[in-house]
N, C-alpha and C positions, 0 to 999 in steps of 0.2 A: 538629138543624139542622147541627151540625159535621159529622156523617156525610155528610150531602147535599152540603157544600162540599167535602170532601175527595173524594168520588167525582166530581163535576164536574172538579176541578183534576187528579185523575188522568186523567180521560178526555180532556181537551186536551193534556196532558203526553206521551201515549202516541205520537202521531205525530211528535213531535220526537225520541223515541229510536230511531225507524225511518227514519232519514235514509239516503236512498239517492243514491250517487254518480250522477250522471249527466254523461257526456261525450259532446261532439258531435265527431265525427271528419270529417276530409276525404272521406275515402273508405273502402269496406269493409275494403280491405287494412289500413289503419291500425287499424281496430277488431279485427281479428284479431290483428294483432301484439300490440296491448295486451292482449287477452285471453289470449293465449300465454304472454306475459311474467309477467303477474300470476298466471298458475296455476303458473308455473315458480319464481317466487321465492316464498320462505318469508318469513313476517312475524317479524322480529327478537323482537317481544314474545311472540307466540303460537306456541310451538315447533312445533304440529302444524298449522298452517294455512298456506295461503298468502296472498299478498296479496289475492287475489280474494275469499277467504271471510271474511278477518279483518275486525271492527269496531274493532281497536283504532284510537287516535288516529296512532300511528306509521304502521300500515298505511294509514290514509287519505292521511297525508302522503307516503308512498312511491307510491301509486297516482297521486296528482297529479302527482309528479315523472317517473314512467314516462310518463304521459300527455303532460306537457312535452315529453320528451325525443322520443318517437314523433311527436309533431306537429312538432317541430323536425327531423325527419328523420335523427335518429341511428339507426345501426344496431344491430340486436338486441345484436350482442357488444359495442357501446360502452356501451349501458344496462347489461348484465349486469356488465362490468368496473367501471362506476361503483358498481354496488350491492355488488360484492365489495370493492372499496377502501373501500368506507365501512363495511360491516357484517361483512367476512370471509366465508370459505367458507361460513359457517353458513347464508347466506341462499338458498344453491342447494340444491334437492331433489336434485339429481344432481351430487355434488360432483366438480370436475375430477380426473383422475387425476395426481397429483404424489407426491413423496416422502413428504409428510404424510398423503395420503389412500390410500398405497398398502395399508395395513393394514385401511382401511375396505372397499375393493374386495375384496381377496383374502383377508383373514383369515378369513371365514365358510368359504371352501373349504379352506384349510389345517387348521382345526379339524375340519372334517367329514372330511377326509383321515385326519388323525390319529386321530379316533374310530374309523374303519373299522380302521385297522392294529391299534389297540388290541383291538377286538372279534375280529379274525381270530387275533391271538395269543392270547389268552384261550381261544376255541373251541379252537385248535391244541392248548394245553396240556391242556385238559380232556379232548381225544381222545386224547392221548398217555398221560396219567395213567390213563385208562379202559382203554387197549389194555395198558399195563404191568400194571395190576391184574388184568386177565384173564389174562395170561401168567404172573404170579405165582400165581394161583390154579390155573392148568394144570400148573405145575411142582410144586406143593405137594399137588395132589389125590392123585397116585399116587407116593408118595415110595418110595424105596429102603427096604425093610423092614430090612435089616440095619443101613443107615445110622441110621434112626430108631430102632433098637433099641439100639444103641450110645450114641447120643446122650441117649435117655432113660434110661440106665442110669449112665452120668456123672453126668448131673443129679441123679439119685436119690442117688447115692453123695455129690456135694458136699453135698445138703442135709442128708443124715444127719450128715455129719461137722459141719456148722456147726452143726447142732441140738445135737449130742452136746458140742461144745466150749462152747456156750453154757451148756447145764446143770452142767458140770463146772466153769466159770468161777464160776457163780452159787453153787454149793455150797462152793467152796473161798473165796471173798470173805465169807463170811457167818462171823461167829465163831460157836463152839460155846458154847452157854450153857446148861448143864443145869439151872440155875435159874429157874424162871418164877415170876414176881412174883404 
């Protein structure tokens, strides 16, 4: 029995949740202005919805206010200025170009330009390093045989002298102990 009562109560409550604002306009131009303004203004509570799409209580109040101002004959600019004065630039989907919104309008283009410059610089460095490596390989692929022989001979003599001095140092550092335990 309780389940049947709950079902009936919820069936009667559903139409109350789906309330639709109906406004009667004096002419079609006023209706068009109202629709454009509510589509252009953002709901302060629902950050990604305009006044026309939002069902929040504040959006309903703002729609009524816009309707009142349209019917009173206020200009679109007056209505937008009223909303901006009350809620700030946030209520505009297309914020005005001011000193505060400059970065919002031009920041993405500046970042895109910086990204292109970085990619070009990195590509050029890679190209230059690859060209330098190829030039180095070309220079070392056919070295002068006399220079290479001299270099290898000096290197071998250095290694021998270092190796001999290490051996001599180890032998002289160790005490001579003929007794073995």
